[in-house]
C-alpha positions in Angstrom: 36.7 -22.0 203.3 33.6 -23.3 203.8 32.2 -26.4 204.2 30.1 -28.4 201.5 27.1 -28.5 203.7 27.2 -24.9 204.5 27.8 -24.3 200.7 24.9 -26.4 199.6 22.7 -24.8 202.2 23.5 -21.1 201.2 23.1 -22.4 197.6 19.2 -24.2 198.3 18.5 -20.6 199.6 19.6 -18.2 197.2 18.0 -20.3 194.5 14.3 -19.8 196.8 15.3 -16.2 197.3 15.8 -16.3 193.5 12.7 -18.1 192.5 10.5 -15.7 195.1 12.5 -12.2 193.6 13.5 -11.5 197.4 17.2 -10.0 197.7 19.2 -10.5 201.2 21.2 -8.3 203.1 23.3 -9.0 206.1 24.2 -7.5 209.3 27.0 -9.1 210.9 29.0 -8.5 214.5 30.6 -11.8 215.6 30.9 -13.3 212.2 32.8 -10.6 211.0 31.4 -10.8 207.2 31.5 -14.4 206.9 27.8 -14.8 205.8 28.1 -12.3 203.2 31.6 -14.2 202.1 29.3 -17.6 202.1 27.0 -15.8 199.6 29.5 -14.5 197.4 31.6 -17.9 197.2 28.6 -18.8 195.4 28.5 -17.9 191.8 25.6 -15.9 190.3 24.8 -14.8 194.0 24.9 -11.2 193.1 21.2 -11.4 191.5 20.3 -12.0 195.0 22.9 -11.0 198.0 22.2 -7.4 197.8 24.6 -6.2 200.2 26.8 -6.8 203.7 27.7 -4.7 206.9 29.9 -5.9 209.2 29.3 -3.7 212.4 31.8 -5.3 215.0 31.5 -2.4 217.1 28.5 -0.4 218.8 29.3 2.5 217.1 29.4 0.8 213.7 26.1 -0.9 214.8 24.6 3.0 215.6 26.6 4.8 212.4 25.2 1.9 209.8 22.5 0.8 211.1 21.0 3.3 213.0 20.6 1.6 216.4 20.4 3.8 219.3 23.1 3.6 221.8 20.7 3.5 224.4 19.5 0.0 223.4 22.8 -1.2 223.3 23.1 0.0 226.9 20.1 -1.1 228.3 20.4 -4.7 226.6 24.0 -5.2 225.6 25.2 -5.7 222.0 24.7 -9.3 222.4 21.0 -9.5 222.9 17.7 -10.7 220.8 16.7 -6.9 221.1 19.8 -5.6 219.1 19.7 -8.8 216.7 16.7 -7.4 215.8 17.4 -3.7 215.3 20.5 -4.6 213.4 18.1 -6.8 210.9 15.5 -4.2 210.9 18.3 -1.6 210.3 19.9 -3.4 207.5 16.2 -3.8 205.7 16.0 0.1 206.3 19.5 0.8 204.8 19.6 -1.5 201.8 17.4 -2.2 198.8 16.6 -5.7 200.3 13.5 -7.5 201.0 14.9 -10.0 203.4 18.0 -9.6 205.8 19.6 -11.6 208.4 21.3 -10.2 211.6 24.2 -12.0 214.0 25.7 -10.6 217.4 27.3 -12.9 219.9 30.4 -13.7 221.6 32.9 -16.4 219.7 35.0 -16.6 222.4 37.8 -17.2 223.7 37.0 -14.2 226.4 34.7 -11.7 226.5 31.7 -14.0 228.1 30.1 -13.7 231.7 28.1 -15.6 233.7 24.8 -14.1 232.4 26.1 -14.0 228.4 28.6 -16.7 228.0 31.3 -17.4 225.4 29.2 -19.2 222.5 26.1 -17.4 223.2 24.6 -16.2 219.8 21.3 -13.8 219.0 20.1 -13.7 215.6 17.3 -12.3 213.8 15.6 -12.1 210.4 13.5 -9.0 209.1 11.4 -8.7 206.0 10.0 -6.0 204.5 6.0 -7.1 205.2 6.8 -6.3 209.1 8.1 -10.0 210.0 10.8 -10.1 212.4 11.8 -13.6 214.0 14.5 -14.6 216.1 16.8 -17.0 217.7 18.9 -17.2 220.3 21.5 -19.9 220.3 23.9 -21.2 222.9 26.8 -23.1 221.3 29.0 -23.2 224.6 32.7 -22.8 224.4 33.4 -24.7 221.6 36.1 -22.5 219.9 35.6 -19.2 218.1 35.6 -20.7 214.7 33.7 -23.4 215.5 31.1 -20.9 217.1 31.1 -18.5 214.3 30.5 -21.8 211.4 27.4 -22.7 213.8 26.2 -18.9 213.7 26.3 -19.1 209.7 24.1 -22.6 210.0 21.9 -21.0 212.0 21.6 -18.0 209.9 21.0 -19.6 207.1 18.1 -21.9 208.7 16.5 -18.7 210.1 16.7 -16.9 206.7 15.0 -20.0 205.3 12.2 -20.1 208.3 11.6 -16.4 207.6 10.7 -17.3 203.9 8.2 -20.3 205.1 6.8 -17.8 207.7 5.9 -15.1 205.1 2.8 -13.5 206.3 3.2 -14.5 210.0 4.9 -13.0 212.8 6.9 -14.6 215.6 8.0 -12.4 218.7 11.4 -12.5 219.7 12.0 -14.3 223.0 
C-alpha cells in the first residue's frame, strides 16, 4: 500500500517520538486517513500514534476540531490558517503531544487559478506552543501522487517540529 521509503521514514519518526516520549495525532482532509494508515501499518505504533481525525468536510473540521466556520469562510478550507487551526484542534481534542494536519486539493477537479490542483497546506502543533506550517505546490500530478507527496511532506514537517523543540516559526 505504501512505498518502502514512506514506511522507513514513518518508522524513523515513530522511533524518535518513542525515544522522546511523544504521542502523535493527525487531522487529515485531502489524505483521508492515509497518514493514520501509514502509522498503523507499522507494528508497535500504538505506543506513539494516539489517534487520527479524518475531517474531509468543513462541518467535520468544525465539529471534531472546533474550527470556527468564519475562519474557513475567510481563508478557505485549503489555507495555512485552517491547517494551523486543524493541528491545534487535534492537539486540544487528543492526548497527543504533537499533531500534524493536512488540507489540500488533490484533484482532478476542485482547483482554481488562486488555489490550483496540487496545492496542499500542512501544519504541525506541539503542546509547548510551537506551530509550524508548510505550503506545497505539487502541481496537477494526479490524485494519488498528490496524496502520497502530502504524506511524505507531513512526515518531514513532523520531524522538523521535533527538531525545532522550543523555537517558533510563523506560518506564511
